[in-house]
N, C-alpha and C positions, 0 to 999 in steps of 0.2 A: 128285588138283589139291591145289593147295599153297594156302593162305589169303594174301593178300598186304594188308599194314594200312598205308594211305597216311596220313602225316600230315598235313593241313592247316591247316598252322600260318601266321599272317599272319605277315609280316613287316613291323617296323615300324621306320622309320630317323626317330629324330625330328630336328626342324628344329634348327639353332643359334639360332635367334632366332625369337620367335613370329611367326605370323602378320601381326600387324597393324603389324610394323615395314617387313617386305616392302613390304606397301602402304604406310606412310609413304615409304620411299626410292623405291618408284617413283614417287610424287605428288612428290616434291622432285625429283627428276630430269627429270619429265614437265615442270613449271613452267619450271625452269631452262633445257631445249631452248626451250621455245617463249620465252622472254625469249630467248634467243640467236637466234633466226629471226625477234622482232618487232625484235630491234636494226637487224636489218640492211635493215628497211623506208627505201624514199626513196633508196637509197646511188648510184642512176644520178643522180641529180639534186642530190647535193651541192656534184659540181664543176663545175656546168654554165658558170659566167663564165669559167673557164679554157679552154674546149673553144669557147665561143663566136665571138672573134674568128680564130680560127686558120681558116686555108685550106687546112689537111691535111684531105684526103678521108678518110685511116684515121683519123681524131681522130671521126669520127660515125657512133657504132655502131647 
């Protein structure tokens, strides 16, 4: 019976930036996407006057 030595070492891969930088980038991106979504509010009603007088049935969605 041969004795086998198993080296149980921990593999450490360091991040290129501290963890707080990743959190800050995520928050900035999250708020930017939130602002983008918020900027599209009420888009359907912006051009209501252009389609009110139209008798074309395809203009009414």
